[in-house]
N, C-alpha and C positions, 0 to 999 in steps of 0.2 A: 502317459506316454508321450514324450515329445517328439515331435516330428518339425524338420526345420523348415518345410516349406508347404504352403498350401497346395501346391501342385502335386508334391510327393504324397501328402495325405489324400488327395482327391483319386490317386491312383489306386489306393486301397479300399476306398469306400464302397464301390459296387460289390467286390468281393465279400466284403464284412457283412454288407446288408444281405447279400444271397446266403451266407452261411446262417445268418440270424433267421432268415425265412426257413431254411432247411431245419436247424434245430428247434424252432418254434413249431414245426409241424408234427412232432412227435406225438402228441396228444391227438391230432387230427388222424394220423396213419393208424393209431391204436383202434379206431372206430371200425377200420376194415378187417380186424382180426378175424371175424368169424364169417367175412365174405370170400367167395371164390378168390384165387390168388391172381390168375393171368388176367381174366375178364375185367376187373376194375382197372388194371395197370393198362390194358389195351385201350380202354376207353379215355383213361388218363392222358395218355401220350397223344392219342388222336386228338382230343380237344385242346391240348398243348400245342400240337402242330398248327391247328387252325388259327390258334391266338397268335402264334408267333409269326405265321405268315400275314395275318391280318395287320399287326402292329408294324411289321417290317414295311408294309406297303403305305401305311398311313404315315410313318415317319421318313419314308424315303431311303430305308437302309438297304443296301445292295445284299443280296443272297446269290452269290456266284455259284454256278453250277459245278459240282465237283468234276474232275477229271483223273484218268489213270489211276495210279495207287492210292489217290485220295478216297475213291469208293471203297476199297479195301480198308483203308484205316478207319474210316467212318463205320463200316460194318462191324469191325472189330471193337470200336469204341461202343456201339451201341450193344452188341452182344455180351460184353464183360461189364462195361459201366452201367448200362441200364438192366438187362435182363438178367444176366447171371448174378449181379449184385443182389437184386431184389430176391432171386431164388436162395442165395446163401444166407440172407437174413431170415427168411422163413424157415427153411430146413435146419439152419443152425439153432434156431429157437426151439426146435424139438429136442435138442441134445445139450443145450446150455442156457442158463438164464440170459436174459437180454443186456444185462451189464456186461457180461464177459464177452460178447459180441462187439459190444460198444468200445470196450477197452482195446481190443486189437485194431478196431477201424481208427481208433485214436492215435494209433502209431503212424498215420499217413503222412504227417509233417515230415518224420524222418525219411521216409522213403522217397517223398518228393524232393527233399533236400540234398539228398544223394543222386538220385537218377536223373532229375529234372534238369541240372546244370549240364550234365553230360549230353542229354539230348539236344540242349541249346548250344552246344559247342563251347561250354565253359566248364571251369572246374568248381566242384563244390566249395563254399566258403565255411570257414570255422564259425564265424558270427551267425549265419543261417543254422548250422548244423546244431550249435549249443541251443539257440532260439527253439529249434524243433524239438529238441530233448525235453526243454523246459515247458513248452506248450503240451506235448505228450503227457509228461507226467502230471500237469495240472488237469487236464482232461480226465485222466485215469482217476484222480482225486474226486472230481466233481461226479464222475459216473459210477464210481465204487467198482467193487470186484463182483465176481459171481461163479457160481459152480458150473463145471462142464465136464465131459467126457472126452475121449480121444476124436470121436467123430465131431463134436462141437468145436474142438480146436482146429480140426481140418476146415470146417466151414468158416470158422472166423478168419483162418488165414486167407481163404479164398475171398471172403468179403474185404479183406484189407487190400488185397492184389487188385481186385475190381474197382475199389474205390481210387485207388492210384491210377489205375488206368483210364479211368474217366477224365483224368486231367492229362497225363503223359501222353496219351495218343492224340490229344488235341494240339499238343506242341507244333507238330509239324503241319498242321492244317490251318492254324491261325492266320500265318503270314498272308496267304492268298484269299482264304474263304472269311476271315474275320469272325468275332464272337457270333454274329447273326447267323452266318453261313454254317458254321460248325454246329449250332444249336439247333437250326431248322432240320438240316439233312440228318443229323443223329436222332432227333425226335422222330421223323418221318420213318427212318429205318427201324427203330426201337417199336413204333406203332405196328410196323408189318410183322415184327417178330413175335410181339406179344399177342398179335391177333391170331396168328398161325398156331401159336402155342395153346391159346385159349379155346380156339375151336377144335383142336384134337384132344386136349385133356378135359376141358369142361362143356364143350358142347355149344352150340348157337342159342341155346335157351338160358344160359347162365345169367345174362343180365336181367332176366325176369325175376331172379331172386335177390337182388338189390333192393333195400328200401330206401326211403328218402333220406335218411341219415347219411347212408352210403354214398348216395348221389351228391349230396352236399359236400361230403368229405373229397370225393373225386374232382368236384368243380374246383374246390381250394387247391388241392395238389396240382391240379393241371395249371391253373393260372399262375399263383404265386410260387409254388416250389419247383415247378417244372419249366414254363415258360419265361417267368421274369427271372428266377434264381439262375438259370442255365446261362441266360445272356450276361447277367451281372458277373457271374464267377469267371466266364471266359474273358470278359472284358479286362478283368484285373490279371488274368494268367498272362493276357497278351502284352499288358503294359509294364508288368514287373517281374515276370517269369513265374514258372511253375514252384520254385522252391520257395521264393518269398510269399507268393500267393498261399502256398500250402499251410503257413503258420495261421492263416485265417480260419482253418477248419476248427481250430480250438474254441472259436465262438460258438459253434454248433451245441455242443454240450451246455454250455452256458445259457444260451438262449432257452434250450429245453429245460433247464432247471429253473429259470426265471419264469417261464410258461407254466412249469408245473406249480409254483408259489400261486400264480393267479388262478388256475384251474382247481387246485385241490385246497389251497389256503394253508397247506402245511408249510412251515419253515425249515428250510434246508438245515442239515447238521452242520457244525462247525468245521468238519472236514469238507464239505462242499464248498464254504467260504473260502477255506484255504486254498482249495483247488481253483477256484475263481482268481484269487489273487496270484497264483502261481501262473495261470494262463496270461494274465495281463503283464505280468513280470516277463514272460518270454516273448509276448509281442513287443513289448518295450525293446528288448534287446535285438529283436530281429528286424522291426521295421521302422528303427530309426533312420533318418535321412542320410544318406551317404554324401560325400562331398558333391558327386555328381550323379544324378539319377540316370541309370542306365537302363535303356529299353531294349531287351533282348530280342523283340522282334517288332516288325512294322506291319501294322493292322490294315487291311483292306478298308477303305472308308466309303 
């Protein structure tokens, strides 16, 4: 992929790394399959909130206090992009094979390519839309298909909507709150929501049923996949816009496939390699440097 300038490439690097961390976490998340649903998530987000606040203070990053409708947007972001998304994945898995859910979520670049620019006061661009379709097609090839029923389709669509909401609801928040502010406050609110659900559905003793492997997985997800990946992702969304950043979601299934090779030793099929090539082609189409890098939002420093 050719990028015309180092500054243009650097705008995408945080988001690319964030998506790689998310994709690489698939094997770790699988460890929690037999654990309670809400309690590990509550612990994960509580730890991530502490890490985010601590790092922000060490680095001197501002974390502005939300005001007015920002609280409502953050609450909606946490409820959909964090809580409901995880519920949709788990409940969807009861009616569909994981690949079927993943294929639906893989369509997020197209959604962001259409809706994102409209929220940012711009028109969708043909180049980004074409790239989004190509990246989505490549992601589908990497992940493969899967069987499902009507309920599974509904959960898959809900997961797609929640995944898109995680980015789109942040668009109006980033100009004032910045990546750190959006990450910290959404994670704190998500912690409160997961904790309330955990206490109601699983009880206060559910954490006692977690073993050492579960705790290790929670720690990994807290630091790398939540605290670090959230800030990296929102930093790129703030710099290049949600539509262009959305293309980077195609890196998640590629990273998951790569980690799968390391963990299992199984060589991916030819179709997976074709899918990886298609994802790269889509990124090359969508992320090539324009004549002038346009920054759709100004981030609070």
